[in-house]
C-alpha positions as semicolon CSV with decimal commas, in nm:
position;residue;x (nm);y (nm);z (nm)
1;X;2,209;-0,628;-1,685
2;X;1,842;-0,675;-1,602
3;X;1,666;-0,369;-1,457
4;X;1,475;-0,398;-1,126
5;X;1,106;-0,470;-1,164
6;X;1,004;-0,121;-1,048
7;X;1,211;0,037;-1,328
8;X;1,050;-0,191;-1,587
9;X;0,704;-0,091;-1,469
10;X;0,497;0,108;-1,720
11;X;0,362;0,317;-1,431
12;X;0,715;0,413;-1,325
13;X;0,809;0,499;-1,683
14;X;0,497;0,712;-1,728
15;X;0,570;0,889;-1,398
16;X;0,930;0,955;-1,503
17;X;0,819;1,078;-1,847
18;X;0,566;1,326;-1,703
19;X;0,817;1,446;-1,441
20;X;1,097;1,494;-1,696
21;X;0,871;1,669;-1,948
22;X;0,741;1,910;-1,684
23;X;1,092;1,978;-1,560
24;X;1,223;2,036;-1,913
25;X;0,932;2,263;-2,006
26;X;0,971;2,463;-1,683
27;X;1,347;2,500;-1,734
28;X;1,299;2,602;-2,098
29;X;1,041;2,864;-1,997
30;X;1,268;3,009;-1,728
31;X;1,566;3,021;-1,964
32;X;1,351;3,192;-2,226
33;X;1,234;3,454;-1,977
34;X;1,593;3,512;-1,861
35;X;1,708;3,549;-2,222
36;X;1,428;3,796;-2,296
37;X;1,518;4,006;-1,989
38;X;1,890;4,006;-2,072
39;X;1,823;4,091;-2,436
40;X;1,590;4,375;-2,340
41;X;1,846;4,520;-2,095
42;X;2,122;4,507;-2,356
43;X;1,895;4,656;-2,623
44;X;1,804;4,947;-2,393
45;X;2,171;5,020;-2,307
46;X;2,273;4,997;-2,672
47;X;1,991;5,233;-2,770
48;X;2,102;5,489;-2,510
49;X;2,465;5,470;-2,621
50;X;2,375;5,489;-2,990
51;X;2,149;5,791;-2,930
52;X;2,419;5,974;-2,730
53;X;2,683;5,898;-2,994
54;X;2,457;6,024;-3,273
55;X;2,385;6,343;-3,078
56;X;2,755;6,407;-3,018
57;X;2,843;6,343;-3,384
58;X;2,567;6,584;-3,487
59;X;2,710;6,846;-3,248
60;X;3,057;6,783;-3,395
61;X;2,929;6,843;-3,745
62;X;2,781;7,179;-3,640
63;X;3,031;7,302;-3,382
64;X;3,351;7,123;-3,472
65;X;3,600;6,960;-3,235
66;X;3,624;7,257;-2,997
67;X;3,246;7,288;-2,969
68;X;3,219;6,911;-2,916
69;X;3,451;6,929;-2,615
70;X;3,228;7,188;-2,453
71;X;2,913;6,994;-2,534
72;X;3,059;6,674;-2,384
73;X;3,122;6,853;-2,057
74;X;2,770;6,992;-2,062
75;X;2,615;6,654;-2,139
76;X;2,806;6,480;-1,859
77;X;2,692;6,748;-1,615
78;X;2,323;6,674;-1,672
79;X;2,129;6,452;-1,428
80;X;2,030;6,202;-1,693
81;X;2,392;6,124;-1,782
82;X;2,496;5,977;-1,446
83;X;2,564;5,634;-1,609
84;X;2,716;5,779;-1,927
85;X;3,082;5,737;-2,021
86;X;3,245;5,961;-2,285
87;X;3,603;6,004;-2,403
88;X;3,738;6,231;-2,680
89;X;4,107;6,187;-2,777
90;X;4,314;6,365;-3,036
91;X;4,480;6,165;-3,315
92;X;4,790;6,090;-3,103
93;X;4,589;5,979;-2,798
94;X;4,586;6,292;-2,581
95;X;4,279;6,337;-2,366
96;X;4,056;6,619;-2,490
97;X;3,728;6,570;-2,304
98;X;3,511;6,317;-2,116
99;X;3,499;6,130;-1,789
100;X;3,740;5,851;-1,892
101;X;4,112;5,935;-1,866
102;X;4,269;5,700;-2,121
103;X;4,158;5,510;-2,426
104;X;4,123;5,138;-2,345
105;X;4,416;4,959;-2,514
106;X;4,203;4,664;-2,622
107;X;3,940;4,877;-2,797
108;X;3,966;4,967;-3,169
109;X;3,912;5,331;-3,268
110;X;3,610;5,251;-3,483
111;X;3,404;4,962;-3,348
112;X;3,042;4,876;-3,289
113;X;2,880;4,778;-2,961
114;X;3,110;4,598;-2,720
115;X;3,101;4,509;-2,353
116;X;3,432;4,605;-2,196
117;X;3,613;4,483;-1,888
118;X;3,568;4,719;-1,589
119;X;3,689;5,077;-1,658
120;X;3,743;5,369;-1,425
121;X;3,545;5,690;-1,471
122;X;3,674;6,021;-1,344
123;X;3,566;6,073;-0,984
124;X;3,485;5,703;-0,926
125;X;3,680;5,490;-0,680
126;X;3,607;5,153;-0,842
127;X;3,594;5,025;-1,199
128;X;3,264;4,967;-1,374
129;X;3,166;4,740;-1,659
130;X;3,035;4,924;-1,963
131;X;2,887;4,880;-2,305
132;X;3,061;5,112;-2,551
133;X;3,072;5,223;-2,915
134;X;3,387;5,386;-3,059
135;X;3,396;5,620;-3,360
136;X;3,681;5,786;-3,553
137;X;3,584;6,142;-3,651
138;X;3,685;6,306;-3,984
139;X;3,957;6,521;-3,819
140;X;4,127;6,212;-3,673
141;X;3,993;6,248;-3,320
142;X;3,853;5,942;-3,147
143;X;3,515;5,939;-2,977
144;X;3,419;5,673;-2,721
145;X;3,062;5,668;-2,596
146;X;2,942;5,417;-2,336
147;X;2,688;5,333;-2,070
148;X;2,751;5,169;-1,735
149;X;2,578;4,829;-1,727
150;X;2,653;4,730;-1,368
151;X;2,282;4,763;-1,288
152;X;2,194;4,546;-1,587
153;X;2,442;4,281;-1,476
154;X;2,295;4,293;-1,126
155;X;1,949;4,236;-1,273
156;X;2,084;3,946;-1,477
157;X;2,248;3,796;-1,172
158;X;1,928;3,830;-0,969
159;X;1,733;3,681;-1,258
160;X;1,970;3,383;-1,262
161;X;1,933;3,334;-0,888
162;X;1,556;3,361;-0,920
163;X;1,567;3,105;-1,200
164;X;1,761;2,861;-0,981
165;X;1,512;2,915;-0,698
166;X;1,224;2,865;-0,942
167;X;1,385;2,542;-1,066
168;X;1,421;2,416;-0,710
169;X;1,052;2,494;-0,662
170;X;0,966;2,338;-0,997
171;X;1,112;2,000;-0,895
172;X;0,854;1,929;-0,621
173;X;0,581;2,080;-0,839
174;X;0,685;1,853;-1,127
175;X;0,687;1,558;-0,887
176;X;0,340;1,653;-0,766
177;X;0,216;1,690;-1,123
178;X;0,364;1,354;-1,220
179;X;0,207;1,187;-0,916
180;X;-0,135;1,336;-0,991
181;X;-0,118;1,246;-1,361
182;X;0,002;0,893;-1,281
183;X;-0,273;0,842;-1,024
184;X;-0,540;0,965;-1,263
185;X;-0,424;0,731;-1,540
186;X;-0,361;0,442;-1,299
187;X;-0,705;0,483;-1,142
188;X;-0,876;0,464;-1,480
189;X;-0,668;0,163;-1,584
190;X;-0,730;-0,002;-1,247
191;X;-1,106;0,029;-1,293
192;X;-1,073;-0,157;-1,622
193;X;-0,840;-0,415;-1,464
194;X;-1,073;-0,466;-1,167
195;X;-1,364;-0,528;-1,404
196;X;-1,152;-0,777;-1,600
197;X;-1,047;-0,954;-1,277
198;X;-1,404;-0,988;-1,155
199;X;-1,521;-1,106;-1,496
200;X;-1,238;-1,360;-1,493
201;X;-1,369;-1,482;-1,159
202;X;-1,710;-1,547;-1,314
203;X;-1,917;-1,228;-1,284
204;X;-1,987;-1,188;-1,655
205;X;-2,254;-0,922;-1,606
206;X;-2,000;-0,652;-1,516
207;X;-1,905;-0,379;-1,761
208;X;-1,635;-0,112;-1,763
209;X;-1,777;0,226;-1,652
210;X;-1,734;0,456;-1,951
211;X;-1,957;0,760;-1,885
212;X;-1,670;0,983;-1,775
213;X;-1,443;0,871;-2,059
214;X;-1,665;0,939;-2,359
215;X;-1,477;1,076;-2,656
216;X;-1,122;0,983;-2,553
217;X;-0,898;0,676;-2,580
218;X;-1,022;0,535;-2,250
219;X;-1,380;0,567;-2,368
220;X;-1,296;0,381;-2,690
221;X;-1,116;0,113;-2,488
222;X;-1,411;0,079;-2,250
223;X;-1,656;0,048;-2,539
224;X;-1,441;-0,220;-2,705
225;X;-1,403;-0,418;-2,381
226;X;-1,774;-0,392;-2,302
227;X;-1,859;-0,515;-2,652
228;X;-1,624;-0,809;-2,600
229;X;-1,770;-0,884;-2,255
230;X;-2,123;-0,879;-2,394
231;X;-2,018;-1,129;-2,660
232;X;-1,844;-1,350;-2,402
233;X;-2,151;-1,340;-2,176
234;X;-2,372;-1,445;-2,467
235;X;-2,138;-1,729;-2,562
236;X;-2,111;-1,852;-2,203
237;X;-2,489;-1,843;-2,168
238;X;-2,516;-2,055;-2,481
239;X;-2,247;-2,288;-2,344
240;X;-2,442;-2,331;-2,021
241;X;-2,754;-2,424;-2,213
242;X;-2,564;-2,669;-2,433
243;X;-2,372;-2,833;-2,146
244;X;-2,680;-2,861;-1,927
245;X;-2,876;-3,012;-2,215
246;X;-2,590;-3,243;-2,307
247;X;-2,548;-3,357;-1,947
248;X;-2,920;-3,423;-1,917
249;X;-2,936;-3,602;-2,250
250;X;-2,633;-3,821;-2,174
251;X;-2,714;-3,895;-1,813
252;X;-3,051;-4,046;-1,900
253;X;-2,921;-4,313;-2,143
254;X;-2,623;-4,386;-1,917
255;X;-2,853;-4,433;-1,620
256;X;-3,078;-4,658;-1,828
257;X;-2,769;-4,848;-1,945
258;X;-2,660;-4,908;-1,586
259;X;-3,008;-5,021;-1,491
260;X;-3,021;-5,258;-1,791
261;X;-2,683;-5,405;-1,698
262;X;-2,795;-5,461;-1,338
263;X;-3,114;-5,627;-1,459
264;X;-2,920;-5,848;-1,701
265;X;-2,681;-5,951;-1,425
266;X;-2,975;-6,058;-1,209
267;X;-3,137;-6,254;-1,492
268;X;-2,837;-6,463;-1,600
269;X;-2,656;-6,748;-1,429
270;X;-2,363;-6,757;-1,670
271;X;-2,055;-6,659;-1,468
272;X;-1,866;-6,535;-1,776
273;X;-2,161;-6,318;-1,877
274;X;-2,192;-6,181;-1,523
275;X;-1,821;-6,094;-1,519
276;X;-1,850;-5,923;-1,857
277;X;-2,156;-5,732;-1,744
278;X;-1,976;-5,621;-1,428
279;X;-1,693;-5,481;-1,638
280;X;-1,938;-5,302;-1,865
281;X;-2,125;-5,168;-1,563
282;X;-1,800;-5,040;-1,412
283;X;-1,715;-4,861;-1,735
284;X;-2,064;-4,710;-1,749
285;X;-2,027;-4,586;-1,390
286;X;-1,686;-4,442;-1,476
287;X;-1,829;-4,268;-1,783
288;X;-2,115;-4,125;-1,575
289;X;-1,867;-4,001;-1,312
290;X;-1,647;-3,845;-1,583
291;X;-1,951;-3,671;-1,730
292;X;-2,051;-3,532;-1,390
293;X;-1,695;-3,412;-1,317
294;X;-1,655;-3,254;-1,660
295;X;-1,986;-3,075;-1,612
296;X;-1,873;-2,951;-1,270
297;X;-1,553;-2,816;-1,424
298;X;-1,741;-2,636;-1,702
299;X;-1,987;-2,481;-1,460
300;X;-1,707;-2,372;-1,224
301;X;-1,507;-2,215;-1,507
302;X;-1,823;-2,032;-1,619
303;X;-1,858;-1,883;-1,270
304;X;-2,172;-2,076;-1,179
305;X;-2,211;-2,130;-0,806
306;X;-2,068;-1,806;-0,667
307;X;-2,405;-1,732;-0,509
308;X;-2,367;-2,042;-0,292
309;X;-2,057;-1,930;-0,101
310;X;-2,092;-1,965;0,277
311;X;-1,856;-1,914;0,569
312;X;-1,703;-2,254;0,637
313;X;-1,484;-2,410;0,905
314;X;-1,226;-2,567;0,676
315;X;-1,055;-2,751;0,956
316;X;-1,381;-2,924;1,039
317;X;-1,438;-3,000;0,668
318;X;-1,102;-3,179;0,649
319;X;-1,177;-3,376;0,963
320;X;-1,510;-3,489;0,814
321;X;-1,334;-3,584;0,492
322;X;-1,073;-3,784;0,682
323;X;-1,349;-3,959;0,876
324;X;-1,538;-4,054;0,557
325;X;-1,231;-4,169;0,362
326;X;-1,045;-4,310;0,662
327;X;-1,180;-4,668;0,638
328;X;-1,117;-4,685;0,263
329;X;-0,766;-4,547;0,307
330;X;-0,696;-4,796;0,585
331;X;-0,827;-5,077;0,368
332;X;-0,580;-4,977;0,095
333;X;-0,293;-4,949;0,341
334;X;-0,277;-4,571;0,384
335;X;-0,283;-4,350;0,691
336;X;-0,513;-4,048;0,648
337;X;-0,488;-3,753;0,889
338;X;-0,627;-3,398;0,903
339;X;-0,493;-3,096;1,091
340;X;-0,510;-2,718;1,108
341;X;-0,776;-2,452;1,148
342;X;-0,912;-2,187;0,913
343;X;-1,230;-2,021;0,791
344;X;-1,324;-1,892;0,447
345;X;-1,627;-1,817;0,228
346;X;-1,646;-2,118;-0,005
347;X;-1,879;-2,333;-0,209
348;X;-1,887;-2,627;0,032
349;X;-1,996;-2,893;-0,217
350;X;-1,744;-2,801;-0,486
351;X;-1,453;-2,763;-0,244
352;X;-1,549;-3,091;-0,080
353;X;-1,565;-3,264;-0,419
354;X;-1,227;-3,120;-0,522
355;X;-1,065;-3,238;-0,198
356;X;-1,227;-3,581;-0,233
357;X;-1,079;-3,612;-0,583
358;X;-0,736;-3,515;-0,452
359;X;-0,760;-3,777;-0,176
360;X;-0,871;-4,035;-0,431
361;X;-0,570;-3,945;-0,650
362;X;-0,339;-3,976;-0,350
363;X;-0,470;-4,325;-0,281
364;X;-0,438;-4,422;-0,649
365;X;-0,086;-4,297;-0,705
366;X;0,059;-4,277;-0,352
367;X;0,308;-4,524;-0,211
368;X;0,141;-4,826;-0,057
369;X;0,151;-4,802;0,321
370;X;0,219;-4,428;0,295
371;X;0,073;-4,131;0,473
372;X;-0,184;-3,892;0,324
373;X;-0,197;-3,561;0,510
374;X;-0,480;-3,308;0,489
375;X;-0,407;-2,967;0,637
376;X;-0,525;-2,609;0,638
377;X;-0,309;-2,300;0,697
378;X;-0,383;-1,926;0,697
379;X;-0,155;-1,666;0,538
380;X;-0,270;-1,306;0,504
381;X;-0,603;-1,279;0,324
382;X;-0,583;-1,638;0,198
383;X;-0,632;-1,986;0,337
384;X;-0,444;-2,285;0,196
385;X;-0,581;-2,637;0,179
386;X;-0,306;-2,897;0,134
387;X;-0,320;-3,263;0,033
388;X;0,021;-3,435;0,062
389;X;0,116;-3,793;-0,022
390;X;0,432;-4,006;-0,033
391;X;0,401;-4,125;-0,393
392;X;0,624;-4,064;-0,696
393;X;0,493;-3,708;-0,738
394;X;0,480;-3,518;-1,066
395;X;0,793;-3,376;-1,235
396;X;0,802;-2,996;-1,245
397;X;0,796;-2,986;-1,626
398;X;0,474;-3,194;-1,638
399;X;0,268;-3,017;-1,370
400;X;0,104;-2,772;-1,608
401;X;-0,011;-3,060;-1,827
402;X;-0,144;-3,244;-1,520
403;X;-0,379;-2,953;-1,444
404;X;-0,548;-2,974;-1,783
405;X;-0,865;-3,170;-1,849
406;X;-0,785;-3,535;-1,917
407;X;-0,423;-3,451;-1,846
408;X;-0,309;-3,800;-1,756
409;X;0,067;-3,858;-1,739
410;X;0,207;-4,184;-1,874
411;X;0,429;-4,268;-1,573
412;X;0,132;-4,235;-1,338
413;X;-0,146;-4,399;-1,540
414;X;-0,362;-4,647;-1,361
415;X;-0,685;-4,817;-1,467
416;X;-0,991;-4,609;-1,393
417;X;-0,825;-4,269;-1,407
418;X;-0,981;-3,997;-1,620
419;X;-0,741;-3,705;-1,566
420;X;-1,011;-3,476;-1,426
421;X;-0,932;-3,464;-1,053
422;X;-0,665;-3,193;-1,067
423;X;-0,855;-3,007;-1,340
424;X;-1,162;-2,986;-1,113
425;X;-0,948;-2,863;-0,821
426;X;-0,797;-2,594;-1,046
427;X;-1,139;-2,483;-1,172
428;X;-1,278;-2,466;-0,815
429;X;-0,981;-2,258;-0,697
430;X;-1,030;-2,013;-0,986
431;X;-1,402;-1,991;-0,911
432;X;-1,311;-1,871;-0,561
433;X;-1,054;-1,620;-0,688
434;X;-0,761;-1,830;-0,570
435;X;-0,516;-2,068;-0,731
436;X;-0,365;-2,414;-0,725
437;X;-0,001;-2,511;-0,689
438;X;0,163;-2,850;-0,736
439;X;0,475;-2,896;-0,528
440;X;0,732;-3,155;-0,426
441;X;0,658;-3,327;-0,095
442;X;1,003;-3,492;-0,096
443;X;0,894;-3,754;-0,173
444;X;0,546;-3,734;-0,315
445;X;0,310;-3,471;-0,441
446;X;0,188;-3,167;-0,247
447;X;-0,127;-3,001;-0,381
448;X;-0,206;-2,655;-0,240
449;X;-0,541;-2,483;-0,296
450;X;-0,524;-2,114;-0,205
451;X;-0,865;-1,957;-0,138
452;X;-0,951;-1,600;-0,025
453;X;-1,083;-1,576;0,330
454;X;-1,367;-1,353;0,218
455;X;-1,557;-1,368;-0,109
456;X;-1,415;-1,119;-0,359
């Protein structure tokens, strides 16, 4: 049976662990205190009984049995003996002295410390629980010395009740402690996660704040992450230099190649040569477009362009796009419409290029005579841009591959495709802190770009 997500959460488990540990430690401490109190009360009573027994035995050794009976009466008459219990019986069980009438039937004649069931003392109207020690004297008489422990039991009972009350108080305190500890840890982890999120969105200059965590595990983690981020920033900077240089170096010969092809086409009258040159020129234009798109993807994935975000009327952008591509779509037998309203902070050129690529894909792979729908919809803090067509769509198990660079799928291949349109849309959505989703338009493909309303 699969546990609910909240129970599988590390935060929930940490909270539960802190709460349980605090509750267990509090309970253990209270039980220890209760045990110490009970042990001290019993030790005190046993000490009193042992001292009284030793005194009476010493009196017996000096005064004999008759003198002991008189001394017992004297001892019981003193103020300090109000909780004392003494019984002296002859060898056959006749009462000789003391404030207990009969020898308890369950008690041996020569036993160490025992806690008895309630016994009656002479002059008392209710039984009392006692701790007693019994001794058999040399002449066969039996001496029972005890101490009433009703007060001790009352203290134990009150201690138990106080412990229960303390436990009831400890539960909310443990909850509070667990909440505070969880929030402290979660806050520190969230700062690291927020830095990672913003770095993932392209702000490579950020670092994890580590001043308050020096010397502990979080400080070590922050130092390791910052070292990694510095290395990533250096590598991305090198990548930018290389890609910019590569784009510049490749664009120049490609542009010269296109110009040479155009010039050759103008200078020849051979129809076969002109046709061949046209095909070469088309391939050169395609290669130049692929280079430009690949460069746009690399720059978007590196976070370049975030400083060019502006508040944009996305509904108006779609209408402009439909107006520009409308004639071409109509020429190819498609109906192109735009609808919806929404605003967001976006890179207008990149979003426009991504949408244009999606429209171009829809016209390449959509059903002839079909309908291409552009729409915008708002949901919470995000705005969705949708491009829907009536074509064959993309199977669910191939959509991840379709979002990769040059991710062309065999069933949908057409001449002139480079497999970069969806990859550019995905890179642009990530640059904005959003995402892309390929869905089933039943029939056809539905591409959804989700963008935050406000720049993160």
